[in-house]
Backbone as CSV, one residue per row, in Angstrom:
resi,resn,N_x,N_y,N_z,CA_x,CA_y,CA_z,C_x,C_y,C_z
1,MET,251.263,31.282,92.861,249.670,30.855,92.999,249.649,30.297,94.416
2,SER,249.226,30.401,95.094,249.000,30.109,96.798,248.748,28.788,96.644
3,LEU,248.819,27.891,97.902,248.450,26.333,97.611,247.252,26.093,97.732
4,SER,246.400,27.158,98.411,244.968,26.724,98.548,244.080,27.540,97.220
5,ALA,244.942,28.490,96.460,244.483,28.911,95.195,244.581,27.453,94.637
6,ALA,245.735,26.854,94.025,246.193,25.737,93.587,244.694,24.675,93.964
7,GLY,244.611,24.360,94.984,243.695,23.435,95.266,242.046,23.671,95.186
8,ARG,241.863,25.127,94.932,240.726,25.469,94.572,240.574,25.684,92.804
9,SER,241.716,25.601,92.178,241.734,25.383,90.859,241.544,23.824,90.283
10,ARG,242.039,23.101,91.225,241.900,21.685,91.187,240.516,21.198,91.119
11,GLY,240.085,22.074,92.405,238.918,21.322,92.603,237.973,21.705,91.886
12,ARG,237.533,23.019,91.308,236.891,23.175,89.988,237.256,22.589,88.557
13,ALA,238.488,22.007,88.518,238.691,21.267,87.488,238.202,19.874,87.521
14,VAL,237.898,19.394,88.888,237.302,17.840,89.039,235.819,18.190,88.943
15,LEU,235.147,19.302,89.180,233.841,19.198,89.551,233.566,19.737,87.842
16,LYS,234.208,20.014,87.124,233.961,20.755,85.684,233.814,19.057,84.994
17,ASN,235.003,18.449,85.174,235.014,17.037,84.853,233.877,16.118,85.279
18,LEU,233.678,16.177,86.468,232.502,15.499,86.878,231.044,15.897,86.124
19,ALA,230.936,17.172,86.093,229.810,17.736,85.321,229.382,16.937,83.957
20,LEU,230.685,16.961,83.452,230.530,16.852,81.761,230.406,15.449,81.612
21,THR,231.184,14.599,82.528,230.854,13.299,82.506,229.568,12.883,82.887
22,LEU,228.579,13.451,83.777,227.186,13.656,84.278,226.184,13.421,82.810
23,ILE,226.699,15.018,82.073,226.060,15.364,80.973,226.152,13.927,79.977
24,ALA,227.393,13.583,79.782,227.881,12.697,79.081,226.713,11.077,79.357
25,ILE,226.470,10.682,80.283,226.063,9.850,80.640,224.534,9.951,80.585
26,ILE,224.077,11.399,80.977,222.552,11.606,80.858,222.039,11.470,79.076
27,PHE,223.316,12.027,78.242,223.049,11.884,76.993,222.894,10.563,76.128
28,VAL,223.683,9.516,77.002,224.041,8.296,76.498,222.626,7.592,76.676
29,LEU,221.948,7.975,77.941,220.733,7.173,78.900,219.907,7.717,77.801
30,PHE,219.422,8.927,77.624,218.513,9.475,76.472,218.761,8.838,75.251
31,LEU,219.882,8.545,74.590,220.016,7.986,73.308,219.499,6.576,73.132
32,ALA,219.766,5.583,74.498,219.771,4.385,74.724,218.267,4.512,74.813
33,LEU,217.254,5.079,75.748,215.725,5.026,75.769,215.219,5.438,74.490
34,LYS,215.757,6.659,73.596,215.123,6.918,72.404,215.647,5.195,71.072
35,ALA,216.352,4.891,71.158,216.910,3.662,70.456,215.898,2.545,71.023
36,LEU,215.801,2.441,72.194,214.670,1.111,72.380,213.150,1.831,72.553
37,GLN,212.973,2.624,72.627,211.696,3.214,71.828,211.183,3.113,70.334
38,HIS,212.452,3.162,69.907,212.758,3.074,68.343,212.462,1.360,67.841
39,PHE,213.145,0.397,68.487,213.417,-0.892,68.459,211.972,-1.094,68.825
40,ASP,210.938,-0.897,69.732,209.797,-1.356,70.196,208.945,-1.137,69.139
41,ALA,208.797,-0.117,68.534,208.083,0.133,67.556,208.176,-0.353,66.184
42,MET,209.628,-0.906,66.075,209.690,-1.740,64.626,209.234,-2.886,64.908
43,VAL,209.479,-3.660,66.280,208.579,-5.089,66.158,207.398,-4.896,66.552
44,GLY,206.401,-3.544,66.666,205.389,-3.775,66.947,205.150,-3.923,68.108
45,ARG,205.490,-3.464,68.986,205.467,-3.088,70.682,204.544,-2.167,70.806
46,THR,203.747,-1.949,71.577,202.944,-0.768,71.548,202.258,-0.537,73.288
47,ALA,202.206,0.586,73.387,201.619,0.669,74.945,200.100,0.558,75.034
48,HIS,199.442,0.514,73.501,198.031,0.114,73.965,197.745,-1.334,73.474
49,PRO,197.246,-2.122,74.188,197.229,-3.461,74.297,196.256,-3.661,72.768
50,VAL,196.908,-5.128,72.224,195.970,-5.364,70.841,195.701,-6.434,70.911
51,THR,194.078,-6.782,70.571,194.282,-8.456,70.502,194.190,-8.953,69.024
52,GLU,194.567,-10.221,69.240,195.121,-11.052,67.757,194.477,-12.369,68.266
53,LEU,193.837,-12.698,66.975,193.317,-14.044,66.797,193.549,-14.330,65.507
54,THR,193.447,-15.929,65.416,193.375,-16.236,64.151,192.535,-17.045,63.317
55,ILE,192.124,-16.350,61.913,191.384,-16.618,61.158,191.622,-16.956,59.855
56,ALA,191.881,-17.808,59.489,191.608,-18.966,57.955,193.076,-19.229,58.034
57,GLY,193.798,-19.656,59.245,194.886,-20.315,59.815,195.715,-18.797,59.423
58,ARG,195.619,-17.734,59.968,196.114,-16.738,59.764,196.182,-15.795,60.923
59,ARG,197.336,-15.530,61.447,197.493,-14.443,62.762,196.761,-13.372,62.335
60,VAL,195.883,-12.678,63.023,195.420,-11.172,62.591,195.199,-10.491,64.005
61,ALA,195.516,-9.180,63.708,195.240,-8.029,64.751,193.905,-7.609,64.604
62,ILE,192.949,-7.432,65.722,191.699,-6.804,65.564,191.431,-5.848,66.263
63,TRP,190.753,-4.488,65.975,190.127,-3.505,66.609,188.570,-3.095,66.396
64,LYS,187.903,-3.146,67.345,186.910,-3.332,67.372,186.272,-1.885,67.506
65,PRO,184.737,-1.894,66.594,184.429,-0.581,66.346,184.149,0.306,67.951
66,ALA,184.036,1.374,68.126,183.222,1.955,69.067,182.240,2.789,68.316
67,GLY,181.192,2.880,69.363,180.075,3.748,68.933,178.805,2.551,68.383
68,PRO,177.673,2.601,68.768,176.461,1.967,68.126,176.509,1.195,66.860
69,ALA,176.263,-0.153,66.722,176.052,-0.798,65.594,175.213,0.062,64.489
70,PRO,175.481,0.439,63.025,174.712,1.127,62.229,173.473,-0.451,62.005
71,PRO,172.251,0.603,61.561,171.165,-0.774,61.377,171.787,-2.024,60.335
72,GLY,172.684,-1.706,59.291,172.955,-2.783,58.539,174.524,-3.303,58.884
73,GLY,174.966,-3.034,60.200,176.188,-3.444,60.865,177.377,-2.768,60.622
74,TYR,178.557,-2.766,61.042,179.576,-2.165,60.790,180.545,-1.749,59.476
75,PRO,180.981,-1.005,58.947,181.730,-1.310,57.647,182.892,-2.052,58.149
76,LEU,183.768,-2.931,57.531,185.092,-3.426,57.636,185.994,-2.955,56.788
77,ILE,187.295,-2.799,57.505,188.600,-2.238,56.703,189.268,-3.609,57.317
78,ILE,190.210,-4.087,55.879,191.586,-4.856,56.035,192.892,-3.986,55.677
79,PHE,193.795,-4.375,56.857,195.035,-3.377,56.320,196.305,-4.525,56.005
80,SER,196.806,-4.117,55.205,197.960,-4.785,54.915,199.308,-4.073,54.816
81,HIS,200.328,-5.172,55.975,201.387,-3.957,56.404,202.428,-4.015,55.482
82,GLY,203.471,-3.406,55.415,204.681,-3.326,54.619,205.803,-4.757,54.686
83,PHE,206.683,-4.510,53.692,207.389,-6.075,53.605,208.403,-5.921,54.791
84,THR,208.138,-6.903,55.516,208.694,-7.313,56.861,207.965,-6.274,57.907
85,GLY,207.290,-6.209,57.799,206.197,-4.924,58.913,205.471,-6.231,59.643
86,CYS,204.243,-5.989,60.160,203.557,-6.521,60.974,202.045,-6.291,61.046
87,ASP,201.344,-7.040,61.666,199.668,-6.459,61.799,199.910,-5.292,62.713
88,THR,200.903,-5.023,63.693,200.663,-4.127,64.771,201.711,-3.073,64.437
89,GLN,201.911,-3.074,63.048,203.265,-1.635,62.589,202.459,-0.383,62.767
90,SER,201.204,-0.512,62.482,200.598,0.946,62.540,199.455,1.230,63.166
91,VAL,199.435,1.083,64.669,198.829,1.133,65.830,197.466,2.309,65.720
92,LEU,198.461,3.572,65.651,197.863,4.587,65.562,196.715,4.758,64.916
93,LEU,196.810,4.616,63.330,195.914,4.655,62.420,194.726,3.474,62.681
94,MET,195.166,2.316,63.162,193.869,1.305,63.180,193.255,1.667,64.285
95,GLU,193.337,2.408,65.311,192.915,2.779,66.404,191.961,3.921,65.964
96,ALA,192.653,4.681,65.122,191.375,6.188,64.520,190.518,5.262,63.834
97,LEU,190.934,4.690,63.241,189.696,4.012,62.436,188.464,3.173,63.355
98,ALA,188.965,2.197,64.057,188.310,1.732,64.945,187.408,2.506,65.901
99,GLN,188.200,3.505,66.379,187.308,4.730,67.198,186.218,5.541,66.031
100,ALA,186.567,5.744,65.193,185.054,6.042,64.085,184.177,5.267,63.615
101,GLY,184.373,3.718,64.014,183.069,3.106,63.945,183.105,2.098,62.407
102,TYR,184.415,1.426,62.589,184.965,0.739,61.719,185.423,-0.321,62.169
103,LEU,185.328,-1.942,61.999,185.770,-3.256,62.541,187.145,-3.225,61.538
104,VAL,188.377,-3.096,62.132,189.715,-3.399,61.654,190.230,-4.637,61.806
105,LEU,190.781,-5.259,60.656,191.812,-6.559,60.898,192.844,-6.308,59.888
106,ALA,194.105,-6.738,60.510,194.964,-6.996,60.075,196.116,-7.852,60.012
107,PRO,196.383,-8.683,59.126,196.711,-10.144,59.208,198.402,-9.837,59.241
108,ASN,199.127,-10.707,59.562,200.169,-10.975,59.256,200.609,-11.874,58.013
109,HIS,201.225,-11.180,57.027,201.711,-11.998,55.731,202.785,-12.955,56.314
110,ARG,203.312,-13.620,55.094,204.225,-14.431,55.428,205.601,-14.064,55.455
111,ASP,205.797,-12.705,54.990,207.039,-12.016,54.975,207.138,-10.902,56.486
112,ALA,206.441,-11.102,57.274,206.181,-10.289,58.421,207.272,-10.861,59.396
113,VAL,207.539,-9.716,59.979,209.237,-9.943,61.017,208.811,-9.537,62.296
114,CYS,208.140,-8.145,62.314,207.800,-7.876,63.515,206.508,-8.626,64.179
115,GLY,206.501,-7.651,65.623,204.956,-8.686,66.303,205.163,-9.689,66.777
116,SER,203.898,-10.245,66.329,203.831,-11.801,66.935,204.197,-12.583,66.008
117,ALA,204.451,-11.926,64.700,205.003,-13.021,63.418,206.515,-13.601,64.261
118,GLY,207.156,-13.382,65.059,208.581,-13.907,65.452,208.045,-14.130,67.207
119,GLY,207.284,-13.696,67.386,206.891,-13.918,68.990,207.504,-12.685,69.698
120,THR,206.853,-11.722,69.846,207.288,-10.366,70.178,208.113,-10.408,71.536
121,GLU,207.911,-11.191,72.447,208.104,-11.301,73.547,209.888,-11.596,73.613
122,ASP,210.537,-12.291,72.533,211.621,-12.837,72.353,212.469,-12.211,71.642
123,TRP,212.162,-10.894,70.870,212.586,-9.807,70.039,213.811,-9.387,70.775
124,TYR,214.692,-9.448,69.839,216.075,-8.466,70.740,216.604,-8.064,69.538
125,PRO,217.195,-6.698,69.209,217.901,-6.307,68.128,218.401,-7.193,67.143
126,GLY,219.290,-8.118,67.229,220.228,-9.114,66.546,219.599,-10.220,65.922
127,LYS,218.420,-10.619,66.820,217.120,-11.480,66.230,216.462,-10.778,64.809
128,LEU,216.107,-9.303,65.394,215.536,-8.517,64.214,216.028,-8.233,63.134
129,PHE,217.487,-7.988,63.200,218.102,-7.527,61.614,218.792,-9.065,61.103
130,GLU,218.834,-10.055,61.938,219.307,-11.088,61.562,217.945,-11.566,60.487
131,LYS,216.827,-11.623,60.777,215.349,-12.027,60.279,215.043,-10.971,59.027
132,LEU,215.324,-9.824,59.401,215.222,-9.051,57.975,215.801,-9.408,57.102
133,GLN,217.368,-9.672,57.159,218.445,-10.100,56.171,218.147,-11.531,55.335
134,THR,217.541,-12.047,56.277,217.037,-13.165,55.462,215.346,-13.503,54.980
135,THR,215.169,-12.542,54.925,213.549,-12.528,54.729,213.671,-11.967,52.816
136,PRO,213.834,-12.227,52.029,214.217,-11.841,50.764,212.780,-11.604,50.076
137,SER,212.848,-10.739,49.113,211.710,-10.400,48.160,211.472,-11.286,47.433
138,GLN,210.394,-11.712,46.979,209.913,-12.645,45.703,210.482,-12.136,44.861
139,LYS,210.579,-10.883,44.189,211.236,-10.212,43.047,211.956,-8.523,43.549
140,PRO,213.101,-8.463,43.200,213.770,-7.311,43.585,212.887,-5.982,43.463
141,PHE,213.019,-5.136,44.787,212.181,-4.299,44.461,212.495,-3.145,43.263
142,HIS,213.906,-3.064,43.153,214.699,-2.206,42.105,214.397,-2.499,40.682
143,SER,213.678,-3.704,40.632,213.331,-4.075,39.317,211.914,-4.685,38.931
144,PRO,210.907,-3.698,38.975,209.451,-3.702,38.920,209.388,-4.533,37.485
145,ASP,210.167,-4.196,36.565,209.560,-4.938,35.293,209.402,-6.812,35.455
146,ALA,210.361,-7.074,36.394,210.486,-8.474,36.849,209.118,-8.995,37.612
147,TRP,208.547,-8.045,38.216,206.940,-8.662,38.888,206.013,-8.916,38.296
148,SER,205.140,-9.577,38.571,203.563,-10.081,37.684,202.859,-10.292,38.444
149,GLU,201.565,-10.904,37.814,200.492,-10.758,38.785,200.854,-12.292,39.880
150,THR,201.806,-13.159,39.559,202.372,-14.258,40.528,203.277,-13.878,42.053
151,THR,203.347,-12.586,41.772,204.353,-11.565,42.672,203.890,-11.546,43.989
152,PHE,203.976,-11.988,44.944,203.173,-11.742,46.283,201.744,-11.788,46.153
153,LYS,201.251,-12.767,45.548,200.111,-13.189,45.400,199.458,-14.082,46.808
154,ASP,200.740,-14.356,47.309,200.109,-15.026,48.445,199.705,-14.258,49.520
155,ARG,200.019,-12.721,49.457,199.311,-12.146,50.351,197.890,-11.540,50.088
156,ALA,197.574,-11.339,48.434,196.107,-11.441,48.433,195.497,-12.433,48.786
157,ALA,195.958,-13.508,49.030,195.279,-14.819,49.133,194.677,-14.393,50.777
158,ASP,195.879,-14.271,51.509,195.735,-13.587,52.692,194.188,-12.915,53.329
159,LEU,194.100,-11.832,52.356,193.316,-11.038,52.435,191.604,-11.492,51.817
160,GLU,191.896,-12.226,50.679,190.615,-12.974,50.393,190.268,-13.882,51.252
161,ALA,190.889,-14.711,51.694,190.888,-15.685,52.833,190.090,-14.830,54.571
162,ILE,190.691,-14.040,54.609,190.018,-13.332,55.923,188.278,-13.114,55.387
163,LEU,188.225,-12.350,54.291,187.070,-11.900,54.075,185.973,-13.172,53.701
164,ASP,186.342,-14.148,52.938,185.688,-15.136,52.875,185.148,-15.630,54.250
165,VAL,185.699,-15.792,55.343,185.233,-16.300,56.712,184.720,-15.071,57.209
166,VAL,185.077,-13.807,57.560,184.553,-12.666,57.834,182.949,-12.450,57.507
167,LEU,182.814,-12.245,56.097,182.094,-11.732,55.755,180.551,-13.027,55.520
168,GLY,181.464,-14.417,55.703,180.460,-15.447,55.195,179.775,-15.460,56.863
169,GLU,180.089,-15.077,57.651,179.386,-15.202,59.103,178.275,-14.128,59.267
170,GLY,178.681,-13.008,58.401,177.394,-11.891,58.879,177.840,-11.041,60.025
171,SER,178.347,-11.814,61.206,178.849,-10.905,62.145,180.332,-11.835,62.452
172,PHE,181.366,-11.119,63.208,182.637,-11.469,63.787,182.965,-11.025,65.083
173,GLU,183.040,-12.047,65.907,183.572,-11.675,67.487,182.339,-10.676,68.148
174,GLY,181.047,-11.230,67.697,180.176,-10.194,68.516,180.045,-8.947,67.558
175,VAL,180.501,-8.749,66.540,180.294,-7.272,66.078,179.534,-7.915,64.280
176,SER,178.576,-7.220,64.261,177.741,-7.201,62.912,178.477,-6.345,61.907
177,ILE,178.796,-7.025,60.550,179.234,-6.156,59.631,178.015,-6.209,58.325
178,ASP,178.766,-5.040,57.698,178.030,-4.799,56.553,179.159,-5.131,55.361
179,SER,178.278,-6.144,54.722,179.167,-6.891,53.984,179.236,-6.256,52.533
180,GLY,178.570,-4.976,52.250,178.608,-3.983,51.390,179.392,-2.879,51.438
181,ARG,179.978,-2.998,52.286,180.730,-1.819,52.799,182.274,-2.113,53.311
182,VAL,183.061,-2.740,52.265,184.401,-3.251,53.067,185.093,-2.243,52.103
183,GLY,186.327,-1.949,52.497,187.554,-1.217,52.437,189.040,-1.900,52.816
184,VAL,190.115,-1.733,52.125,191.173,-2.225,52.223,191.984,-0.922,52.213
185,ALA,193.204,-1.126,53.150,194.307,-0.007,53.107,195.594,-1.043,53.483
186,GLY,196.497,-0.251,52.863,198.286,-0.878,52.884,199.154,-0.186,52.905
187,HIS,200.486,-0.334,53.145,201.440,0.718,53.647,202.508,0.030,52.793
188,SER,203.341,0.561,51.889,204.477,0.071,50.948,203.942,-1.142,50.008
189,LEU,204.417,-2.216,50.531,204.163,-3.447,49.725,202.685,-3.729,50.011
190,GLY,201.938,-3.708,51.372,200.749,-3.212,51.552,200.004,-2.342,50.395
191,GLY,200.246,-1.685,49.934,199.799,-0.671,49.315,199.529,-1.511,47.903
192,TYR,200.449,-1.908,47.672,200.855,-2.948,46.351,199.523,-3.682,46.259
193,THR,199.537,-4.391,47.564,198.883,-5.695,47.908,197.240,-5.381,47.614
194,VAL,197.056,-4.022,48.237,195.681,-3.573,48.199,195.155,-3.133,46.760
195,LEU,196.019,-2.293,45.838,196.212,-1.914,44.657,195.892,-3.196,43.746
196,GLY,196.755,-4.294,44.232,196.155,-5.507,43.459,194.822,-5.860,43.686
197,LEU,194.357,-6.113,44.707,193.264,-6.598,44.871,191.724,-5.400,44.468
198,ALA,192.575,-4.597,44.062,191.305,-3.515,43.458,190.999,-3.555,41.898
199,GLY,192.221,-4.478,41.206,192.302,-4.540,39.869,193.274,-4.323,39.318
200,ALA,194.677,-3.574,40.136,195.733,-3.420,39.464,196.211,-4.657,38.498
201,TRP,196.140,-5.380,39.247,196.574,-7.079,38.382,195.015,-7.445,38.511
202,PRO,194.579,-7.506,37.244,193.082,-8.101,37.173,192.742,-9.287,37.561
203,SER,193.574,-10.435,37.816,192.993,-11.822,38.282,193.121,-11.648,39.482
204,TRP,193.510,-10.705,40.248,193.380,-10.274,41.385,191.674,-9.963,42.145
205,LYS,191.411,-9.135,41.302,190.072,-8.314,41.153,189.137,-8.972,42.445
206,ASP,188.677,-8.021,43.306,187.960,-8.617,44.430,186.702,-7.575,44.666
207,ARG,185.473,-8.071,43.915,184.570,-6.985,43.881,183.890,-6.359,45.005
208,ARG,184.118,-7.365,46.237,183.834,-6.870,47.433,184.266,-5.700,48.085
209,VAL,185.686,-5.226,47.660,185.805,-4.060,47.759,185.564,-2.809,47.206
210,LYS,185.427,-2.043,48.516,184.646,-0.595,47.899,185.188,0.408,47.586
211,ALA,186.597,0.508,48.684,187.579,1.651,48.657,188.718,1.328,49.130
212,VAL,189.728,1.798,48.531,191.197,1.673,48.835,192.371,2.879,49.543
213,LEU,192.463,2.506,50.085,193.583,3.681,50.527,195.109,3.221,50.593
214,ALA,195.972,3.900,49.575,197.156,3.140,49.629,198.305,4.260,50.195
215,LEU,199.131,4.039,51.152,199.723,4.704,52.078,201.394,4.077,51.614
216,SER,202.132,5.037,51.050,203.142,5.132,50.114,203.080,3.601,49.900
217,PRO,202.641,3.494,48.768,202.384,2.037,47.905,203.222,1.865,46.851
218,TYR,204.193,0.356,46.956,204.635,0.202,46.024,204.051,-0.385,44.735
219,CYS,204.285,1.028,43.858,203.205,0.669,42.400,203.995,0.334,41.734
220,ALA,205.099,0.435,41.504,205.905,0.416,40.147,205.730,-0.537,39.144
221,PRO,205.480,-1.788,39.914,205.323,-2.680,39.048,203.916,-2.547,37.916
222,PHE,203.050,-1.699,38.452,201.634,-1.157,38.085,201.824,-0.169,36.692
223,LEU,203.169,0.139,36.758,202.723,1.451,35.645,203.204,1.154,34.080
224,LYS,203.598,-0.203,34.099,203.696,-1.027,32.867,202.850,-1.914,32.413
225,GLN,202.831,-3.025,33.399,202.294,-4.254,33.509,200.916,-4.249,34.121
226,GLY,200.729,-3.619,35.088,199.219,-3.878,35.542,198.233,-2.799,34.821
227,ASP,196.878,-2.839,35.343,195.849,-2.007,34.950,195.171,-1.039,36.207
228,LEU,195.785,0.208,36.097,195.462,1.231,37.257,194.160,1.951,36.379
229,ARG,193.780,1.889,35.002,192.817,2.549,34.475,191.372,2.035,34.444
230,HIS,191.752,0.876,34.944,189.994,0.216,35.210,189.464,-0.508,36.488
231,LEU,190.161,0.211,37.473,190.002,-0.315,38.951,188.486,-0.021,39.588
232,ASP,187.615,1.043,38.936,186.239,1.336,39.327,186.276,1.157,40.519
233,VAL,187.044,1.797,41.559,186.688,1.572,43.117,187.083,2.918,43.385
234,PRO,187.113,3.850,44.427,187.626,5.090,44.579,188.973,4.628,45.314
235,ILE,189.771,5.493,45.145,191.056,5.473,45.337,191.792,6.823,46.233
236,MET,192.350,6.281,47.300,193.244,7.785,48.007,194.750,6.993,47.985
237,TYR,195.472,7.542,47.382,197.190,7.635,47.656,197.635,8.623,49.010
238,GLN,198.421,8.293,49.405,199.118,8.847,50.511,200.802,8.853,50.038
239,GLY,201.471,10.057,50.310,202.596,10.064,49.760,203.554,10.998,50.939
240,GLY,204.832,11.513,50.605,205.436,12.314,51.541,206.742,12.640,50.742
241,THR,207.247,13.998,50.839,207.887,14.762,50.203,209.201,13.647,50.636
242,ARG,209.671,13.439,51.625,210.950,12.589,51.745,211.038,11.378,51.407
243,ASP,209.740,10.603,51.140,209.691,9.464,50.721,210.167,9.312,49.402
244,VAL,211.432,9.138,49.078,211.818,9.463,47.743,211.909,8.115,46.995
245,GLY,212.069,7.027,47.706,212.083,5.854,47.072,210.579,5.230,46.210
246,ILE,209.449,5.846,47.057,208.361,5.289,46.236,207.329,6.447,45.908
247,THR,207.131,7.543,46.694,206.381,8.619,45.924,206.631,9.273,44.892
248,PRO,207.645,9.267,44.493,207.600,10.082,43.173,206.809,9.019,41.884
249,PHE,206.620,7.683,42.056,206.545,7.207,41.537,204.915,7.352,41.281
250,VAL,204.211,7.824,42.318,202.940,8.305,42.593,202.446,9.564,41.700
251,ARG,203.554,10.609,42.117,202.896,11.645,41.727,203.776,12.215,40.464
252,ARG,204.616,11.648,40.287,205.098,12.013,38.548,204.043,12.112,37.731
253,PRO,204.420,13.096,36.360,203.514,13.055,35.337,203.396,11.422,34.540
254,GLY,202.513,10.909,34.687,202.210,9.467,34.183,202.545,8.596,34.732
255,GLY,202.611,9.232,36.174,202.679,7.886,37.541,201.343,7.248,38.086
256,ALA,201.643,6.573,39.149,200.091,6.125,39.650,199.037,6.739,39.784
257,TYR,199.099,7.817,40.006,198.020,9.017,40.406,197.189,9.461,38.746
258,ASP,197.776,9.771,38.062,197.306,10.035,36.651,196.966,8.758,35.941
259,LEU,197.588,7.595,36.038,196.894,6.672,35.636,195.732,5.939,36.032
260,THR,195.754,6.193,37.346,194.435,5.282,37.670,193.084,6.145,37.700
261,SER,191.993,5.236,37.552,190.710,6.063,37.350,190.059,6.655,38.239
262,THR,189.094,7.607,38.120,188.613,7.976,39.167,187.517,6.902,39.786
263,PRO,186.791,7.842,40.984,187.038,8.827,41.652,188.712,8.304,42.446
264,LYS,189.656,9.560,42.195,191.166,9.525,42.895,191.499,10.615,43.993
265,TYR,191.934,10.183,44.612,192.932,11.082,45.630,194.317,10.759,45.820
266,TYR,195.044,12.399,46.012,196.192,12.114,46.556,196.477,13.409,47.320
267,VAL,197.346,13.068,48.447,197.529,13.794,49.765,198.949,13.433,49.858
268,GLU,199.927,14.606,49.867,201.365,14.431,50.057,201.239,14.997,51.918
269,PHE,202.024,14.685,52.638,202.736,15.363,53.651,204.156,15.641,53.802
270,ASP,204.202,17.073,53.970,205.438,18.038,53.575,206.521,17.392,54.837
271,GLY,207.795,17.005,54.212,208.794,16.268,55.354,208.253,14.526,55.862
272,ALA,207.552,14.110,55.252,207.061,12.694,55.754,207.862,11.858,54.725
273,GLY,208.729,10.812,55.430,209.055,9.861,54.967,208.657,8.692,54.716
274,HIS,209.277,7.440,54.116,208.321,6.159,54.269,207.604,5.263,55.183
275,PHE,208.324,5.805,56.858,207.967,5.110,57.848,206.755,5.978,58.768
276,ALA,206.529,7.275,57.818,205.459,8.081,58.894,204.190,7.364,59.029
277,TRP,203.901,6.152,58.247,202.532,5.722,58.614,202.675,4.540,59.290
278,THR,203.842,4.532,59.964,204.114,3.074,61.107,204.113,3.717,62.236
279,ASN,204.210,3.048,63.316,204.521,3.312,64.871,205.943,3.857,65.274
280,LEU,206.502,4.115,64.204,207.937,4.434,64.128,208.027,6.312,64.077
281,SER,206.865,6.800,63.724,206.553,8.008,63.405,205.096,8.375,63.890
282,LYS,205.320,9.357,65.097,203.728,10.034,65.344,203.586,11.234,64.757
283,GLU,204.412,12.156,64.218,204.284,13.277,63.681,203.113,13.809,62.688
284,TYR,202.639,12.957,61.824,201.975,13.162,60.866,200.530,12.157,61.212
285,GLN,200.734,11.480,61.885,199.444,10.252,62.633,198.039,11.245,62.642
286,PRO,197.816,12.379,63.330,196.789,12.938,63.052,196.065,13.181,61.672
287,LEU,197.195,13.992,61.071,196.525,14.238,59.389,196.547,13.292,58.800
288,ILE,197.535,11.835,59.011,197.201,11.093,58.159,195.740,10.171,58.243
289,ALA,195.244,10.411,59.693,193.873,9.927,60.067,192.839,10.449,59.660
290,THR,193.230,11.717,59.621,191.993,13.035,58.861,191.771,12.795,57.530
291,TYR,192.514,12.560,56.678,192.632,11.999,55.157,191.820,10.536,54.989
292,ALA,192.409,10.002,55.905,191.982,8.600,55.282,190.551,8.440,56.205
293,LEU,190.352,8.796,56.969,188.486,8.593,57.800,187.965,9.380,56.614
294,ALA,188.053,11.035,56.394,187.741,11.464,55.160,186.986,10.329,54.210
295,PHE,188.264,9.614,53.711,187.930,9.083,52.523,186.936,7.877,52.731
296,PHE,187.483,7.110,53.589,186.388,5.891,54.139,185.050,6.381,54.160
297,ASP,184.922,7.723,55.358,183.580,8.122,55.450,182.785,8.151,54.522
298,ARG,183.666,9.032,53.338,182.978,9.001,51.837,182.344,7.835,50.997
299,TYR,183.304,7.450,51.288,182.905,6.100,50.363,182.734,4.684,50.969
300,LEU,182.425,4.822,52.665,182.006,3.656,53.010,180.892,3.271,53.617
301,LYS,180.365,5.005,54.257,179.539,5.684,54.858,178.543,6.366,54.120
302,GLY,178.976,6.820,53.224,178.289,7.834,52.387,178.141,9.250,53.274
303,GLN,179.363,9.717,53.725,179.140,11.162,54.339,179.988,11.808,53.450
304,ALA,179.769,12.661,52.532,179.987,13.222,51.612,181.022,14.622,52.100
305,ASP,180.544,15.164,53.701,180.784,16.622,54.231,182.441,16.279,54.228
306,PRO,182.716,15.474,54.939,184.129,15.488,55.166,185.018,15.524,54.275
307,MET,184.863,14.626,53.263,185.630,14.911,51.911,185.460,16.377,51.631
308,ALA,184.453,16.976,50.948,184.386,17.959,50.400,184.609,18.704,50.974
309,SER,184.820,18.946,52.361,185.421,19.970,52.971,187.014,20.262,52.950
310,LEU,187.458,19.163,53.162,188.893,18.854,52.463,189.306,19.357,50.881
311,ILE,188.371,19.118,50.237,188.759,19.488,48.743,188.503,21.086,48.962
312,ALA,187.597,21.582,49.318,186.923,22.930,49.015,188.040,23.936,49.879
313,ASN,188.577,23.499,51.092,189.369,24.155,51.859,190.837,24.031,51.533
314,PRO,191.701,25.468,51.753,193.244,25.202,51.462,193.957,24.148,52.549
315,PRO,194.821,23.444,51.726,195.127,22.452,53.028,196.277,22.977,54.135
316,PRO,196.236,22.133,54.990,197.038,22.497,56.216,198.397,22.631,56.094
317,LYS,199.355,23.462,56.740,200.705,23.817,56.645,201.302,22.014,56.506
318,ASP,200.995,21.261,56.766,201.885,20.295,56.777,201.419,19.207,55.438
319,VAL,200.778,19.908,54.792,200.053,19.087,53.508,200.620,20.087,52.569
320,SER,201.747,19.285,51.509,202.502,20.053,50.674,201.307,19.974,49.094
321,SER,200.763,18.935,48.711,199.978,18.605,48.040,198.653,17.915,47.906
322,PHE,197.338,18.390,47.677,196.216,17.702,47.730,195.376,17.781,46.192
323,LYS,195.192,16.391,45.613,194.710,16.616,44.345,193.743,15.666,44.347
324,ALA,192.232,15.801,43.451,191.333,15.077,43.599,190.769,15.269,42.326
325,ALA,190.295,13.817,41.902,189.440,13.806,40.560,188.351,12.707,41.040
326,VAL,187.177,13.158,40.625,186.309,13.034,41.162,184.977,12.291,40.489
327,LYS,185.429,12.830,38.989,184.534,12.203,37.873,185.485,11.671,36.868
């Protein structure tokens, strides 16, 4: 090989190595960006500004309804976050509800880790994981038989206190409210909370609640100790095929859906995991909102058509199961 040929070969090798290094750097930067986005979602940061205020001593995120007020006032929905989640953990769903004409409130419970619960601007990964490790559950999640009506009752007290204040005023933050149209929604431990408020724990029963949306709800304690058979309010369960820790307790024979009094609904999203209902995932958000809105529109606004259409037509491709029992 001539010297010039050898030089060209070395030059190509150097260029190849530089190209591979550049590709590796770009890939690492891409992973870092995705990790940052993931972390921002975990701590409740969002590109959409969220207003927070204090109600009954609780920090609460608020989304005001769009559109003109109905004659009797807007319906109200209160959202309960998952264990170590926060008031801003599910912004896209909260925004969809508000855009559809609901006043939406979401408190930080005592176990909240993300969002304003820890001062969002001060969050960094080490702090988040440290707080996650030092925020124990009141009872082990793997021992539902140890749970009782006293377990996380402080969460029920949060929702009750907010309802007392907001409904007692007739209007809130300039928004008129129809006290006869109150719904609750909750994800994971928040699903446990709102089912308890519906009467799954009888001592928690709040008759102001007219509809309950349980999103991947931790419901194992209610299968033996609770009372799902006499809730007397409409319930919609949502689950996912990859939500292996929770959804099976809802959908299995003799599970929460089977035990729950009518009217009741169950929708399952194909491929959805436990965090599909949070800022961590946007893939299923449009479908989640479609079913949630149809349910609340039916039972808080009296609009039968959206839910009837979902029942009558074949489910979309990303819905693996949809069941309804309305009588």
